C-alpha positions as CSV (number, residue, x, y, z in Angstrom):
1,X,109.7,68.4,94.2
2,X,107.2,67.4,91.6
3,X,107.9,67.8,87.9
4,X,105.5,69.2,85.5
5,X,103.8,72.5,84.9
6,X,100.9,74.2,86.5
7,X,98.6,76.1,84.1
8,X,96.8,78.8,86.3
9,X,93.7,80.5,84.9
10,X,92.1,83.5,86.4
11,X,90.6,86.6,85.0
12,X,91.7,88.8,88.0
13,X,95.3,89.9,87.1
14,X,96.3,90.9,90.7
15,X,95.2,87.4,92.2
16,X,96.7,85.6,89.2
17,X,100.1,87.2,89.8
18,X,100.2,86.9,93.6
19,X,99.1,83.2,93.3
20,X,101.8,82.6,90.8
21,X,104.6,84.1,93.0
22,X,103.4,82.2,96.1
23,X,103.4,78.9,94.3
24,X,106.8,79.5,92.7
25,X,108.2,80.0,96.2
26,X,107.0,76.5,96.9
27,X,109.2,75.2,94.1
28,X,106.4,74.8,91.4
29,X,106.5,75.7,87.6
30,X,103.7,78.1,86.8
31,X,102.2,79.5,83.7
32,X,99.3,82.1,83.9
33,X,96.4,82.7,81.6
34,X,93.8,85.4,81.7
35,X,91.0,83.4,80.0
36,X,90.1,79.7,79.7
37,X,90.3,79.6,75.9
38,X,94.1,80.3,75.9
39,X,94.6,77.1,77.9
40,X,93.2,74.5,75.6
41,X,96.1,74.8,73.1
42,X,98.5,73.9,75.8
43,X,96.9,70.7,77.0
44,X,96.6,67.2,75.3
45,X,97.3,63.7,75.7
46,X,100.8,64.0,76.4
47,X,100.6,67.2,78.7
48,X,102.6,66.8,81.8
49,X,101.0,69.1,84.2
50,X,97.9,70.3,86.1
51,X,95.3,72.9,85.2
52,X,93.9,75.3,88.0
53,X,91.0,77.6,86.9
54,X,88.8,80.1,88.5
55,X,85.3,78.8,88.1
56,X,83.5,82.0,87.4
57,X,85.0,83.9,84.5
58,X,83.8,85.9,81.6
59,X,83.5,83.8,78.3
60,X,84.3,80.3,78.9
61,X,83.9,79.5,82.7
62,X,85.8,76.8,84.7
63,X,83.1,74.1,84.4
64,X,83.2,74.4,80.6
65,X,86.9,74.3,80.6
66,X,86.8,71.2,82.7
67,X,84.6,69.5,80.1
68,X,86.8,70.6,77.2
69,X,89.9,69.3,79.0
70,X,88.2,65.9,79.7
71,X,87.5,65.6,76.1
72,X,91.0,66.1,75.3
73,X,92.3,63.7,78.0
74,X,90.1,62.8,80.9
75,X,93.0,62.1,83.1
76,X,94.6,65.6,83.2
77,X,94.0,66.8,86.9
78,X,91.8,69.9,86.8
79,X,91.4,71.8,90.1
80,X,88.7,74.6,90.3
81,X,88.8,77.7,92.4
82,X,85.8,79.8,93.6
83,X,85.0,82.6,95.8
84,X,81.5,81.4,96.3
85,X,81.1,78.8,99.1
86,X,78.8,76.7,97.0
87,X,78.8,73.1,98.1
88,X,76.4,71.9,95.6
89,X,78.7,73.3,92.9
90,X,81.7,71.6,94.6
91,X,80.0,68.2,94.5
92,X,78.9,68.8,91.0
93,X,82.4,69.6,89.9
94,X,83.9,66.5,91.6
95,X,81.3,64.4,89.9
96,X,82.0,65.8,86.7
97,X,85.6,65.0,86.9
98,X,87.4,67.8,88.8
99,X,90.5,66.6,90.7
100,X,89.7,68.9,93.5
101,X,87.7,72.0,94.4
102,X,89.2,74.8,96.5
103,X,87.4,77.8,97.9
104,X,88.9,81.4,98.0
105,X,90.7,82.6,100.1
106,X,93.1,79.7,100.2
107,X,96.6,79.3,101.5
108,X,99.4,78.9,99.1
109,X,100.8,76.1,101.2
110,X,97.5,74.0,100.9
111,X,97.2,74.8,97.2
112,X,100.8,73.6,96.7
113,X,100.2,70.4,98.6
114,X,97.2,69.6,96.3
115,X,99.3,70.4,93.2
116,X,102.1,68.2,94.1
117,X,99.7,65.3,94.7
118,X,98.1,65.9,91.3
119,X,101.4,66.3,89.5
120,X,102.5,62.9,90.9
121,X,99.2,61.4,89.7
122,X,99.8,62.8,86.2
123,X,103.4,61.5,86.2
124,X,102.1,58.0,87.0
125,X,99.5,58.2,84.3
126,X,102.1,59.3,81.7
127,X,104.6,56.6,82.9
128,X,101.9,53.9,82.5
129,X,101.2,55.1,79.0
130,X,104.9,54.6,78.2
131,X,105.0,51.1,79.5
132,X,106.2,48.6,76.8
133,X,106.2,45.6,79.1
134,X,102.8,44.4,78.0
135,X,103.0,45.6,74.2
136,X,102.2,42.6,72.2
137,X,101.7,40.4,75.2
138,X,98.9,37.8,74.7
139,X,96.0,38.1,76.9
140,X,92.3,37.5,76.8
141,X,90.9,41.0,77.7
142,X,89.0,41.1,74.5
143,X,87.3,38.0,75.5
144,X,86.6,39.0,78.9
145,X,85.5,42.6,78.2
146,X,84.3,42.5,74.6
147,X,83.3,45.6,72.7
148,X,84.4,47.8,69.9
149,X,83.4,51.2,71.1
150,X,86.1,53.8,72.0
151,X,85.3,53.6,75.7
152,X,86.0,49.9,75.6
153,X,89.0,50.1,73.6
154,X,90.3,52.7,76.1
155,X,89.4,50.6,79.1
156,X,91.4,47.6,77.8
157,X,94.4,49.8,77.0
158,X,94.3,51.3,80.6
159,X,94.0,47.7,82.0
160,X,97.1,46.5,80.2
161,X,99.1,49.7,81.3
162,X,97.9,49.6,84.9
163,X,98.0,45.7,85.0
164,X,101.9,45.9,84.4
165,X,102.3,48.0,87.5
166,X,101.9,47.2,91.1
167,X,99.8,50.3,91.8
168,X,96.7,50.1,94.1
169,X,93.7,50.9,91.8
170,X,90.1,52.2,92.5
171,X,87.6,50.7,90.0
172,X,84.4,52.8,89.6
173,X,81.3,51.8,87.9
174,X,77.5,51.2,88.2
175,X,76.0,47.9,89.5
176,X,76.5,45.1,87.0
177,X,79.1,46.7,84.6
178,X,81.9,44.1,85.5
179,X,84.1,45.8,88.1
180,X,85.1,42.4,89.4
181,X,85.9,41.2,85.9
182,X,88.1,44.1,85.5
183,X,89.7,43.3,88.8
184,X,90.4,39.8,88.0
185,X,91.8,40.9,84.5
186,X,94.2,43.3,86.3
187,X,95.5,40.5,88.5
188,X,95.9,37.9,85.7
189,X,98.0,40.2,83.5
190,X,100.2,41.3,86.4
191,X,103.3,39.9,87.7
192,X,101.2,38.6,90.6
193,X,99.1,36.3,88.2
194,X,100.5,33.2,89.9
195,X,99.6,34.5,93.4
196,X,96.2,34.5,95.1
197,X,93.3,36.6,94.2
198,X,91.3,37.3,97.4
199,X,87.9,39.1,96.9
200,X,86.4,40.5,100.0
201,X,82.9,42.0,100.0
202,X,83.0,44.9,102.5
203,X,79.3,45.0,102.6
204,X,78.7,41.4,103.7
205,X,81.3,41.1,106.5
206,X,79.7,41.1,110.0
207,X,80.8,44.1,111.7
208,X,81.7,42.4,115.0
209,X,84.1,40.1,113.1
210,X,85.5,42.2,110.4
211,X,88.8,43.1,112.0
212,X,89.4,39.5,112.8
213,X,88.4,38.4,109.2
214,X,90.8,40.9,107.7
215,X,93.8,41.1,110.1
216,X,93.5,37.7,111.8
217,X,93.9,37.1,115.6
218,X,96.1,35.5,118.1
219,X,95.0,33.0,120.8
220,X,92.8,34.6,123.5
221,X,92.5,37.7,121.6
222,X,88.8,37.6,122.4
223,X,86.3,35.0,123.8
224,X,86.2,32.0,121.5
225,X,89.7,32.6,119.9
226,X,91.1,29.3,120.8
227,X,94.0,29.3,118.1
228,X,95.8,31.6,116.0
229,X,94.1,32.5,112.8
230,X,95.5,34.2,109.6
231,X,93.2,36.9,108.3
232,X,92.3,37.5,104.6
233,X,95.1,40.1,104.2
234,X,97.7,37.5,105.1
235,X,96.2,34.8,102.9
236,X,96.5,37.3,100.0
237,X,100.4,37.6,100.4
238,X,102.2,37.5,97.1
239,X,98.9,38.2,95.2
240,X,96.0,40.6,94.9
241,X,93.2,41.6,97.4
242,X,90.1,43.1,96.1
243,X,87.9,45.1,98.5
244,X,84.5,45.0,96.7
245,X,82.3,47.9,97.6
246,X,84.8,49.7,99.8
247,X,82.4,52.6,100.5
248,X,80.6,50.1,102.9
249,X,83.7,49.7,105.0
250,X,83.0,51.1,108.7
251,X,84.5,54.5,109.3
252,X,86.7,53.4,112.1
253,X,88.0,50.3,110.1
254,X,88.9,52.8,107.3
255,X,91.7,54.5,109.5
256,X,93.3,51.1,110.1
257,X,93.1,50.1,106.5
258,X,94.7,53.3,105.5
259,X,97.7,52.4,107.8
260,X,97.9,49.1,105.9
261,X,98.0,50.9,102.6
262,X,100.7,53.3,103.7
263,X,103.0,50.9,105.8
264,X,102.2,47.5,104.0
265,X,102.2,45.8,107.5
266,X,99.3,44.3,109.6
267,X,99.0,43.4,113.3
268,X,96.8,40.5,114.4
269,X,94.3,41.2,117.1
270,X,95.8,40.3,120.3
271,X,99.4,40.9,119.1
272,X,102.0,43.6,119.1
273,X,104.1,42.3,116.3
274,X,103.9,43.7,112.8
275,X,103.6,41.3,110.0
276,X,104.9,42.5,106.5
277,X,102.3,42.4,103.8
278,X,103.3,41.9,100.1
279,X,100.0,42.5,98.3
280,X,98.4,44.7,95.6
281,X,95.0,46.3,96.7
282,X,92.1,46.7,94.3
283,X,89.0,48.5,95.4
284,X,85.6,48.8,93.8
285,X,82.7,51.3,94.4
286,X,79.4,51.8,92.7
287,X,78.8,55.0,94.3
288,X,80.8,58.4,94.0
289,X,83.3,58.3,96.8
290,X,83.7,62.1,96.5
291,X,80.1,62.4,97.7
292,X,80.6,59.9,100.5
293,X,83.6,61.9,101.6
294,X,81.4,65.2,101.4
295,X,78.7,63.3,103.5
296,X,81.2,62.3,106.1
297,X,80.8,58.5,105.4
298,X,84.1,58.0,103.9
299,X,87.6,59.4,105.0
300,X,89.0,62.0,102.7
301,X,92.7,60.7,103.2
302,X,91.7,57.2,102.3
303,X,89.8,58.4,99.3
304,X,92.8,60.4,97.9
305,X,95.3,57.5,98.8
306,X,93.0,55.2,96.8
307,X,92.2,57.7,94.0
308,X,95.8,57.9,92.6
309,X,95.0,55.2,89.9
310,X,91.4,54.9,88.9
311,X,89.5,52.9,86.3
312,X,86.0,54.0,85.2
313,X,84.0,51.0,83.8
314,X,81.5,52.3,81.4
315,X,77.8,51.5,81.7
316,X,75.9,50.0,78.8
317,X,74.2,53.4,78.2
318,X,77.8,54.7,77.5
319,X,78.5,52.1,74.9
320,X,75.2,51.2,73.3
321,X,76.8,50.2,70.0
322,X,78.4,47.3,71.8
323,X,75.1,45.9,73.1
324,X,74.0,43.6,70.2
325,X,77.6,42.2,69.8
326,X,77.8,41.7,73.6
327,X,74.4,40.0,73.6
328,X,75.5,37.5,71.0
329,X,78.7,36.8,73.0
330,X,76.5,36.1,76.2
331,X,74.2,33.8,74.3
332,X,77.2,31.8,73.0
333,X,78.4,31.6,76.6
334,X,75.1,30.5,77.8
335,X,74.6,27.8,75.1
336,X,78.0,26.3,76.1
337,X,77.3,26.5,79.8
338,X,73.7,24.8,79.5
339,X,74.9,22.2,76.9
340,X,72.6,23.8,74.1
341,X,73.3,24.0,70.3
342,X,74.3,27.6,69.4
343,X,71.4,29.7,68.4
344,X,70.8,32.2,65.6
345,X,69.5,35.5,66.9
346,X,67.0,37.1,64.6
347,X,67.7,40.7,63.3
348,X,64.6,42.3,65.1
349,X,65.7,40.6,68.4
350,X,69.1,42.1,68.0
351,X,67.6,45.6,67.0
352,X,65.4,45.5,70.2
353,X,68.3,44.5,72.4
354,X,70.3,47.5,71.2
355,X,67.5,50.0,71.6
356,X,66.4,48.8,75.0
357,X,67.6,50.4,78.3
358,X,69.6,48.0,80.6
359,X,69.8,49.6,84.1
360,X,71.3,46.4,85.4
361,X,74.0,46.6,82.8
362,X,76.0,43.5,81.6
363,X,74.5,41.5,84.6
364,X,70.9,42.2,83.4
365,X,71.9,41.5,79.7
366,X,73.4,38.1,80.7
367,X,70.3,37.1,82.5
368,X,68.3,38.0,79.3
369,X,70.7,36.0,77.3
370,X,70.4,33.0,79.8
371,X,66.4,33.1,79.7
372,X,66.6,33.3,75.8
373,X,68.9,30.2,75.8
374,X,66.5,28.3,78.3
375,X,63.4,29.1,76.4
376,X,62.2,31.2,79.2
377,X,60.3,34.6,79.1
378,X,62.9,37.2,78.1
379,X,60.6,40.2,78.3
380,X,61.7,41.0,74.6
381,X,58.6,41.6,72.3
382,X,60.4,40.4,69.1
383,X,61.6,37.3,70.8
384,X,58.0,36.5,72.1
385,X,56.5,36.7,68.5
386,X,58.3,36.2,65.4
387,X,55.4,37.1,63.4
388,X,55.1,40.6,64.9
389,X,55.4,43.5,62.4
390,X,58.9,45.1,62.4
391,X,59.0,48.7,63.5
392,X,58.4,51.4,60.9
393,X,61.3,53.1,59.4
394,X,60.3,56.4,61.1
395,X,60.3,54.7,64.5
396,X,63.7,53.3,63.8
397,X,65.1,56.7,62.8
398,X,63.6,58.4,65.8
399,X,65.0,55.6,68.1
400,X,68.3,56.2,66.6
401,X,68.2,60.0,66.9
402,X,67.2,59.6,70.5
403,X,70.2,57.4,71.3
404,X,72.5,59.5,69.4
405,X,71.5,62.7,71.4
406,X,71.5,61.0,74.7
407,X,74.9,59.5,74.1
408,X,76.3,62.8,73.0
409,X,74.7,64.6,76.2
410,X,76.3,61.8,78.5
411,X,79.7,61.9,76.8
412,X,79.8,65.8,77.3
413,X,78.9,65.5,81.1
414,X,75.5,67.2,80.4
415,X,76.9,70.3,79.0
416,X,74.7,71.2,75.9
417,X,76.7,73.5,73.9
418,X,79.3,71.0,72.7
419,X,76.4,68.7,71.9
420,X,74.7,70.9,69.5
421,X,77.9,72.0,68.1
422,X,79.1,68.3,67.4
423,X,75.7,67.5,66.0
424,X,75.5,70.5,63.7
425,X,72.1,71.8,65.0
426,X,70.9,74.9,66.7
427,X,70.5,75.1,70.4
428,X,66.6,75.5,69.9
429,X,66.5,72.4,67.7
430,X,68.4,70.4,70.4
431,X,66.1,71.6,73.1
432,X,62.9,70.8,71.0
433,X,64.3,67.2,70.3
434,X,65.2,66.7,74.1
435,X,61.6,67.6,75.0
436,X,60.3,65.3,72.2
437,X,62.4,62.4,73.6
438,X,61.9,63.1,77.3
439,X,65.6,63.8,77.7
440,X,65.7,67.0,79.7
441,X,65.5,65.7,83.2
442,X,67.0,62.3,82.6
443,X,70.2,63.4,80.7
444,X,70.9,67.1,81.1
445,X,72.9,68.1,84.2
446,X,72.9,71.8,83.4
447,X,70.4,73.4,81.3
448,X,71.5,76.9,82.0
449,X,74.4,77.7,79.7
């Protein structure tokens, strides 16, 4: 039986009590609440449990509660219930951090199964936080993943906690944020550091040879198989295997990989003998695998098996304050790589770097640093003309205000009420400024509060 407490929120008293009784019969510890506001005082960074909430309630609804819980601790599993079969709402809830989304009416047995899985996940999170094995251990994560923002400090903390375990891990992030850097960091600070690190790009493997590449084959397994060949999984024994862009793995192969994850054995093509597999699996994805599951392109059971431990690598838009410092770091790296003397970066160049959007994230920023060191066109106005007039104070203030509002909206998952409350302005003022800076469509996920 999973330990921990389930906090159940529903404004319908009869349903609340009947669900509580049914779940208690399945051995779960349940506390009930009639409103979402009551729950917030019971959750926090050390909370050992799960929150289950109706999505449509008077006052604070389930989506708002989800956002508030994620502000307190984004690793608390939150499961949303609804009587309205709204697929778009389900996808939106999963994208904004819900652990699961269950439609009414539901069976108590099915809900209990989801809750046990969620409680096990929360137990693992709390255990990782208690780990002392890596406390004070020297590593170079600050060099590999530089940044002083809270999201980067949290990322390095999570990497150290998870790296000390042998847990399979899913690494999520936009293109160019450094997902493979995170994967290599997890390997290098783990007990498997002396073992191999095998990176497999699932998108580039030829579909006709992918099973042979991963599992290996025996002599005569197919035409041209003239000798026994170890697959990449066997080559990774004792170390770590990275499955890059796992969302690109063919659907039929996903079932075989799920079996490998569960049984830790493989069978070469043309053989009936199982080979033990001592490896740790890491997987990366730039797409939301919950959306891929909804679209039928990714197996739900494999997603939930991989999603037990997840690391979200922030984009540069989520850590804008780090961009100038990161750019200086990348310039120093480029100078060393190309044998150039270290460069002084002008203040106006650093200012423009920090204000500019970088959709390609660290990869795009590194390319700009390389071009600057090599004396090539960087696309930076301030770098192209040192005599150009500096931006006016009003322009700088406006750019800062836009960035502040955009970051606040992104940090709150598109919910606007906590944004204008945090910024100390009225809702009308926030809407006017969003319109002024063109943020309505690009940042706000939900304008109707």
